[in-house]
C-alpha positions as CSV (number, residue, x, y, z in Angstrom):
1,V,118.1,116.3,124.6
2,Q,115.1,117.9,123.0
3,L,112.7,116.5,120.4
4,Q,110.4,118.4,118.2
5,A,107.7,116.9,116.0
6,S,106.5,119.1,113.2
7,G,104.7,119.0,109.9
8,G,101.1,118.4,111.0
9,G,98.1,120.1,109.5
10,S,94.7,119.6,108.0
11,V,94.1,117.5,105.0
12,Q,91.2,115.7,103.3
13,A,90.8,112.0,103.3
14,G,93.2,110.4,100.9
15,G,95.8,113.1,101.3
16,S,99.4,112.9,102.6
17,L,101.5,114.5,105.1
18,R,105.1,114.1,106.2
19,L,106.0,114.6,109.8
20,T,109.5,115.4,111.0
21,C,111.1,114.5,114.3
22,A,114.1,116.7,114.9
23,A,116.5,116.2,117.8
24,S,118.9,118.5,119.4
25,G,121.5,117.4,121.8
26,T,121.7,113.9,120.3
27,T,121.6,112.0,117.1
28,L,118.8,109.6,116.4
29,D,120.7,106.9,114.6
30,F,121.9,104.7,117.4
31,N,118.6,103.6,118.9
32,A,115.0,103.2,118.1
33,V,112.8,106.2,117.3
34,A,109.1,105.6,117.8
35,W,106.1,107.5,116.6
36,Y,103.0,107.7,118.7
37,R,99.6,109.3,118.3
38,Q,96.8,110.3,120.7
39,A,93.3,110.9,119.4
40,P,90.8,112.9,121.4
41,G,89.5,110.8,124.3
42,N,92.0,108.0,123.6
43,E,95.2,106.8,125.1
44,R,98.5,107.5,123.4
45,E,99.3,104.6,121.1
46,L,102.5,103.4,119.4
47,I,102.1,103.4,115.7
48,G,105.6,102.5,114.5
49,M,109.3,102.7,115.0
50,I,112.6,102.6,113.2
51,V,115.4,100.7,115.0
52,G,119.1,101.3,114.9
53,D,119.8,99.1,111.8
54,G,117.0,100.9,109.9
55,G,114.4,98.2,110.3
56,T,110.8,99.4,110.8
57,N,107.6,98.0,112.1
58,Y,104.1,99.4,112.3
59,I,100.7,98.7,113.8
60,D,98.3,97.0,111.4
61,S,96.1,100.0,110.9
62,V,98.8,102.0,109.3
63,K,100.8,99.3,107.5
64,G,101.1,100.1,103.8
65,R,100.1,103.7,104.4
66,F,102.7,105.1,106.8
67,S,106.5,104.8,106.6
68,I,109.2,105.9,108.9
69,S,112.7,106.8,107.6
70,R,115.8,108.5,108.6
71,D,117.3,111.6,106.9
72,N,120.4,110.3,105.3
73,A,122.0,113.7,105.4
74,N,121.1,114.5,109.0
75,N,121.3,111.9,111.6
76,S,119.2,113.9,114.0
77,V,116.1,113.8,111.9
78,V,113.5,111.0,111.4
79,Y,110.4,111.2,109.2
80,L,106.9,109.8,109.3
81,Q,105.4,109.7,105.8
82,M,101.6,109.3,106.0
83,N,99.7,108.5,102.8
84,S,96.1,107.7,102.2
85,L,95.1,109.5,105.4
86,Q,91.7,108.8,106.9
87,P,89.6,110.6,109.4
88,E,90.5,108.0,112.0
89,D,94.1,109.1,111.7
90,T,93.2,112.5,113.3
91,A,95.4,112.8,116.4
92,V,98.3,114.6,117.9
93,Y,101.5,112.8,116.8
94,Y,104.6,112.5,118.9
95,C,108.1,111.1,118.5
96,H,109.9,109.4,121.2
97,F,113.6,108.5,121.7
98,L,115.3,107.0,124.8
99,G,112.6,108.2,127.1
100,Y,112.4,111.7,125.7
101,W,109.2,113.2,124.3
102,G,108.7,116.3,122.3
103,P,105.6,118.4,121.9
104,G,103.3,116.8,119.4
105,T,102.0,118.0,116.1
106,L,98.3,117.9,115.3
107,V,97.0,116.1,112.2
108,T,93.4,116.6,111.2
109,V,91.9,114.6,108.4
110,S,88.5,115.6,107.2
111,S,86.1,113.3,105.2
């Protein structure tokens, strides 16, 4: 099983990005997929997840701005839509599934 997060980049505050978590060797539709982030000097933190039945939950700081969804056409892909990005969202973002981690993708938000 391999995971790859992609879609990071540099945006100004208020902008949006959509991150993609793509898996090979498995589908992502039968268990929870979580998104984490790690800002410089900080520990990695869980920001949200989507569970097997499609339910989602998020930490308070991203509620209403971030959303996690599955690709209905490809059950090996999960998205993290990030809107109204703020400088404090700057971090490397990772996806996690059944103990597997992929390389992260860097999101930089400038003020």
